[in-house]
C-alpha positions as CSV (number, residue, x, y, z in Angstrom):
1,M,21.4,32.0,23.4
2,R,18.7,30.1,25.0
3,V,16.5,27.6,23.0
4,V,13.0,27.8,23.2
5,R,11.2,24.4,23.0
6,G,7.7,23.3,23.7
7,P,4.3,24.9,22.7
8,I,6.0,28.5,22.8
9,A,8.3,27.5,20.0
10,W,5.2,26.0,18.0
11,R,3.3,29.1,18.5
12,Y,6.1,31.3,17.4
13,E,7.0,29.1,14.3
14,L,3.3,29.2,13.3
15,W,2.2,32.7,14.3
16,G,5.4,34.7,15.2
17,S,5.0,37.1,12.3
18,P,2.6,38.3,9.6
19,V,4.6,36.1,7.0
20,R,4.5,33.2,9.3
21,T,0.6,33.5,9.8
22,L,0.0,33.7,6.2
23,A,2.1,30.8,5.5
24,T,0.3,28.8,8.2
25,L,-3.1,29.7,7.1
26,L,-2.1,28.8,3.3
27,L,-0.8,25.5,4.2
28,A,-3.7,24.6,6.7
29,A,-6.1,25.4,3.6
30,L,-4.3,23.3,1.3
31,L,-4.0,20.5,3.9
32,A,-7.7,20.7,4.6
33,W,-8.6,20.6,0.8
34,A,-6.4,17.6,0.0
35,G,-7.6,15.8,3.3
36,W,-11.3,16.2,2.3
37,H,-10.6,15.0,-1.1
38,F,-8.9,12.0,0.0
39,V,-11.3,11.3,2.7
40,E,-14.1,11.5,0.0
41,W,-12.2,9.3,-2.3
42,A,-10.9,6.7,0.4
43,V,-13.9,6.5,2.7
44,V,-17.0,8.3,1.8
45,H,-17.5,7.0,-2.2
46,A,-15.3,4.0,-1.4
47,V,-16.6,0.4,-1.8
48,F,-15.3,-1.9,0.9
49,R,-16.9,-5.3,-0.1
50,P,-15.3,-7.7,-2.7
51,D,-17.6,-6.7,-5.6
52,A,-16.0,-6.0,-8.9
53,E,-19.1,-4.8,-10.6
54,A,-19.9,-2.3,-7.7
55,C,-16.0,-0.9,-7.9
56,R,-16.4,-0.4,-11.7
57,A,-19.6,1.5,-11.0
58,V,-18.1,3.9,-8.7
59,Q,-16.4,6.9,-10.5
60,H,-14.9,8.9,-7.9
61,G,-14.2,6.3,-4.9
62,A,-11.6,3.6,-3.8
63,C,-12.1,-0.1,-4.4
64,W,-10.8,-1.5,-1.1
65,G,-12.6,-4.8,-2.1
66,V,-9.6,-5.6,-4.1
67,V,-7.9,-5.8,-0.6
68,A,-10.7,-7.9,1.1
69,E,-10.8,-10.3,-2.0
70,K,-6.9,-10.7,-2.7
71,W,-5.3,-10.0,0.9
72,R,-4.1,-13.5,1.1
73,P,-2.2,-13.7,-2.2
74,M,-0.8,-10.2,-1.4
75,L,0.7,-11.4,1.8
76,F,1.7,-15.0,1.2
77,G,2.4,-14.9,-2.5
78,R,2.2,-18.3,-4.4
79,F,2.3,-20.2,-1.1
80,P,-0.5,-23.0,-1.3
81,Y,-3.6,-21.6,-0.4
82,E,-4.7,-24.5,2.1
83,D,-1.4,-24.4,3.9
84,Q,-1.0,-20.6,4.5
85,W,-1.5,-20.9,8.1
86,R,2.4,-22.0,8.1
87,P,3.8,-18.8,6.7
88,A,1.5,-17.0,9.1
89,I,2.9,-18.7,12.3
90,A,6.4,-18.5,10.9
91,V,6.0,-14.6,10.6
92,A,4.6,-14.3,14.0
93,L,7.4,-16.3,15.6
94,L,10.0,-14.3,14.1
95,S,8.4,-11.0,14.8
96,A,8.0,-12.2,18.5
97,V,11.6,-12.9,18.8
98,T,12.4,-9.8,16.9
99,L,10.5,-7.7,19.4
100,L,11.9,-9.5,22.2
101,S,15.5,-8.8,21.1
102,A,14.7,-5.1,21.1
103,W,14.1,-5.1,24.6
104,P,17.3,-4.3,26.4
105,R,16.7,-6.6,29.4
106,S,16.6,-9.5,27.1
107,W,20.1,-9.2,25.9
108,R,21.4,-12.0,27.7
109,W,23.2,-15.3,26.6
110,W,20.0,-17.3,25.9
111,L,18.9,-14.9,23.1
112,L,21.3,-16.6,20.5
113,P,20.0,-20.1,20.7
114,L,16.6,-18.7,20.9
115,W,17.2,-17.1,17.5
116,L,18.7,-20.4,16.1
117,L,15.6,-22.1,16.9
118,T,13.3,-19.6,15.8
119,V,15.1,-19.5,12.3
120,A,14.9,-23.2,12.2
121,A,11.2,-23.1,13.0
122,F,10.7,-20.5,10.1
123,V,12.4,-22.4,7.6
124,L,10.6,-25.8,8.7
125,L,7.1,-24.1,8.7
126,M,7.9,-22.6,5.2
127,R,9.6,-25.4,3.7
128,G,7.5,-28.3,4.9
129,G,8.2,-32.0,4.2
130,V,7.7,-33.2,7.8
131,F,4.8,-34.0,10.1
132,G,2.8,-34.5,7.0
133,W,3.0,-31.1,5.7
134,S,3.5,-30.5,2.0
135,H,6.9,-29.6,0.6
136,V,6.9,-25.9,-0.7
137,P,10.1,-24.9,-2.6
138,T,11.6,-21.5,-2.0
139,N,10.6,-20.2,-5.3
140,R,6.9,-20.3,-3.8
141,W,7.9,-18.4,-0.9
142,G,6.6,-14.9,-1.2
143,G,4.8,-11.9,0.3
144,L,5.2,-10.6,3.8
145,P,7.2,-13.8,5.1
146,L,9.9,-13.5,2.5
147,T,10.2,-9.7,3.2
148,I,10.2,-10.1,7.1
149,G,12.6,-13.2,6.6
150,L,15.1,-11.5,4.2
151,A,15.4,-8.5,6.1
152,V,15.6,-10.0,9.6
153,V,17.9,-12.8,8.8
154,G,20.0,-10.7,6.4
155,L,20.9,-8.3,9.1
156,A,21.4,-10.7,11.9
157,L,24.0,-12.3,9.5
158,A,25.6,-8.9,8.4
159,F,25.8,-7.4,11.8
160,P,28.8,-9.5,13.0
161,L,30.6,-9.3,9.8
162,A,30.0,-5.5,9.9
163,L,31.8,-5.5,13.5
164,L,34.9,-7.5,12.0
165,L,34.9,-5.0,9.0
166,A,34.7,-1.9,11.3
167,L,37.4,-3.2,13.7
168,G,39.6,-4.5,10.7
169,R,39.6,-1.2,9.1
170,R,40.8,0.5,12.0
171,S,43.4,-2.3,12.7
172,G,47.1,-1.4,13.0
173,W,48.1,-4.1,10.8
174,P,48.2,-2.7,7.2
175,V,47.2,-5.8,5.3
176,V,43.9,-6.4,7.2
177,R,43.1,-2.7,7.1
178,T,43.6,-2.9,3.4
179,L,41.7,-5.7,2.8
180,C,38.6,-4.5,5.1
181,A,38.8,-1.0,3.4
182,S,38.8,-2.6,-0.2
183,Y,36.0,-4.8,0.5
184,I,34.0,-2.1,1.8
185,E,34.6,0.4,-1.0
186,L,34.0,-2.2,-3.7
187,V,30.5,-3.3,-2.2
188,R,29.6,0.2,-1.7
189,G,30.6,1.1,-5.3
190,V,28.0,-1.1,-6.9
191,P,24.0,-1.2,-6.5
192,L,22.3,-3.8,-4.7
193,I,20.5,-4.8,-7.9
194,S,23.9,-5.8,-9.3
195,V,24.8,-7.7,-6.3
196,L,21.5,-9.7,-6.6
197,F,22.1,-10.4,-10.1
198,M,25.5,-11.9,-9.6
199,A,24.4,-14.1,-6.6
200,S,21.4,-15.2,-8.7
201,F,22.9,-15.8,-12.2
202,L,26.7,-15.4,-12.1
203,L,27.7,-17.7,-9.0
204,P,26.0,-20.6,-10.1
205,L,28.5,-20.7,-13.1
206,L,31.1,-20.8,-10.7
207,W,30.2,-23.9,-8.4
208,P,31.1,-27.2,-9.3
209,A,28.8,-29.2,-11.6
210,G,26.0,-30.9,-9.9
211,W,26.0,-28.8,-6.8
212,Q,24.0,-25.5,-6.7
213,P,22.8,-23.5,-3.7
214,D,19.2,-22.6,-3.5
215,V,18.3,-19.0,-5.1
216,L,17.0,-17.8,-1.9
217,V,20.3,-18.9,-0.3
218,R,22.4,-17.2,-3.0
219,V,20.2,-14.0,-2.3
220,L,20.3,-13.8,1.1
221,A,23.9,-14.1,1.1
222,G,24.4,-11.2,-1.4
223,L,22.0,-9.0,0.6
224,S,24.0,-10.0,3.9
225,L,27.4,-9.1,2.3
226,F,26.0,-5.8,0.8
227,V,24.4,-4.8,4.1
228,A,27.7,-5.5,6.1
229,A,29.6,-3.0,4.3
230,Y,27.2,0.0,5.0
231,L,27.0,-1.2,8.6
232,A,30.7,-1.4,8.8
233,E,31.0,2.2,8.0
234,I,28.4,3.3,10.6
235,I,29.9,1.3,13.3
236,R,33.5,2.8,12.5
237,G,32.0,6.2,12.7
238,G,31.1,5.3,16.1
239,L,34.3,3.8,17.0
240,Q,36.0,7.0,15.9
241,A,33.8,9.1,18.1
242,V,34.9,7.2,21.2
243,P,37.8,9.3,23.0
244,R,41.2,7.7,22.4
245,G,42.1,8.6,26.1
246,Q,39.8,5.9,27.3
247,T,41.4,3.2,25.4
248,E,44.9,4.3,26.5
249,V,43.9,4.4,30.0
250,A,42.5,1.0,30.0
251,M,45.5,-0.3,28.3
252,A,47.7,1.3,30.8
253,L,45.5,-0.4,33.6
254,G,46.5,-3.7,32.2
255,F,43.5,-4.4,30.1
256,G,43.9,-6.6,26.9
257,R,43.3,-5.1,23.5
258,W,40.1,-7.1,22.9
259,P,38.5,-6.7,26.4
260,V,39.0,-2.9,25.9
261,Q,37.3,-3.0,22.6
262,R,34.5,-5.4,24.0
263,D,34.0,-3.7,27.2
264,I,34.7,-0.2,26.8
265,V,34.7,1.0,23.2
266,L,32.1,-0.9,21.3
267,P,29.3,-0.4,23.8
268,Q,29.9,3.4,23.6
269,A,30.3,3.1,19.8
270,L,27.2,1.2,19.2
271,R,25.1,3.6,21.6
272,L,26.3,6.8,19.6
273,V,25.2,5.2,16.3
274,V,21.8,4.0,17.0
275,P,20.1,6.5,14.8
276,A,22.3,5.7,11.7
277,L,22.1,2.0,12.4
278,T,18.1,2.2,12.5
279,N,18.3,4.2,9.2
280,N,20.0,1.5,7.6
281,V,17.5,-1.2,8.9
282,V,14.7,0.8,7.3
283,G,16.6,0.8,4.2
284,T,17.3,-3.0,4.3
285,L,13.8,-3.5,4.9
286,K,12.5,-1.6,1.9
287,D,15.6,-3.0,-0.5
288,T,14.1,-6.5,-0.1
289,S,11.8,-5.4,-2.7
290,L,14.4,-5.7,-5.3
291,V,14.6,-9.5,-4.9
292,T,11.7,-9.4,-7.6
293,V,14.0,-9.0,-10.2
294,V,15.5,-12.4,-9.8
295,G,12.4,-14.2,-9.4
296,L,11.6,-14.1,-5.9
297,F,8.0,-12.2,-5.0
298,E,8.2,-10.4,-1.8
299,L,5.2,-7.9,-1.0
300,T,5.5,-5.8,-4.1
301,G,6.1,-8.8,-6.2
302,A,3.1,-10.8,-4.4
303,L,0.9,-7.7,-5.4
304,G,2.0,-8.1,-9.0
305,L,1.2,-11.7,-9.1
306,S,-2.2,-11.5,-7.1
307,L,-3.6,-8.7,-9.8
308,G,-1.5,-9.3,-12.8
309,G,-3.3,-12.5,-13.8
310,D,-6.8,-11.7,-12.8
311,P,-8.4,-9.0,-15.2
312,T,-11.2,-8.8,-12.9
313,W,-9.4,-6.9,-10.1
314,R,-6.4,-5.8,-12.5
315,P,-7.6,-2.2,-12.8
316,F,-7.5,-1.5,-9.0
317,Y,-3.6,-1.6,-8.7
318,L,-3.6,1.7,-6.8
319,E,-5.7,0.5,-4.0
320,G,-3.3,-2.5,-3.6
321,Y,-0.3,-0.6,-3.5
322,L,-1.6,1.7,-1.1
323,F,-2.2,-1.4,1.0
324,I,1.2,-2.7,0.4
325,A,2.8,1.1,1.4
326,A,0.7,1.0,4.5
327,I,2.2,-2.3,5.8
328,Y,5.8,-0.8,4.7
329,W,5.0,2.4,6.6
330,L,3.8,0.6,9.8
331,L,7.1,-1.3,9.9
332,C,9.2,1.6,9.1
333,F,7.5,4.0,11.7
334,G,7.5,1.3,14.4
335,L,11.4,0.9,13.8
336,S,11.9,4.8,13.9
337,R,9.8,5.3,17.1
338,Y,11.7,2.2,18.6
339,S,15.1,3.9,17.7
340,V,13.9,7.1,19.6
341,W,12.9,5.2,22.3
342,L,16.2,3.2,22.3
343,E,18.4,6.3,21.9
344,G,16.8,7.8,25.0
345,R,16.9,4.8,27.1
346,L,20.8,4.1,26.3
347,S,21.5,7.8,26.9
348,A,20.0,7.6,30.4
349,V,22.2,4.7,31.3
350,P,25.3,6.1,33.2
351,R,28.6,5.1,31.8
352,V,30.5,2.4,34.0
353,V,34.2,2.6,34.4
354,P,35.6,-0.7,34.6
355,A,37.4,-1.7,37.7
356,E,41.3,-2.3,37.8
357,P,42.1,-5.8,36.9
358,A,43.6,-7.9,39.9
């Protein structure tokens, strides 16, 4: 059976029968009606200047003036206003290194030291206390820097642990396999919000008196441990998809167990699970919004802070949430398109059969 793709397939799906034609016309009419009303509300009758009186005077239009007035507290939370250039630079640095890491040609040894320097610069810019910068405690970090920082650093810490858990769950040693499986199933059996509560409120009770890690460190550790369990199952699925015969042939040629995993099995396994990994990354990015319940105000929490205490702009929550939703959508859509590009690039790379060891 030949599969038809391209414009011909689209034409058949939309107009291939009377029922399809009728459904297409009805759906197009519904989309046109909804689209016009949205454009009328969001553009035609909208107020774009930061004028609360003009916003209240408009009955059927959006008030984008709230974004023009409150975009800085929405993006940077409670960070001191005069020092908000520091989180802006910190986000730019972390985003630049993340984009560089997404380019396959940059997957070299120097990427790890670059990441360590970037994370150190991120913390230095956010925390301050040097070069005459004011000290800003972590409970005042918020907005976009906190969202990006938690997602990127949390995933970077979770991925190595996930690799070890995935390999351990397929280990031939029963003790290692049982411990890894128990950890994965235990963590996956509880919601993330309970892990964050335990990291924020329960773990301090177990530490020695007089020594207590910062709340951001505890939340980051809980998020990393939680995400690692899900990533481990995704990687394990990729490992199981690699034909066992390749491992047996490599072992028969004299390759050691770890070189086989590192050079033959893992590259193929990770290539197979790129879509699933991207799905988990997108989910982790959105799950950072849960840290609001433990007193850290990322994008959605910063929106509540910026509007909740200002009765002048409080009625315009909808426009604020649409602004935050647009930021999340841009980030998630960019990740999904990168996943499609990376999957196509990796699938085009021919598989290399390792040479026989000397």
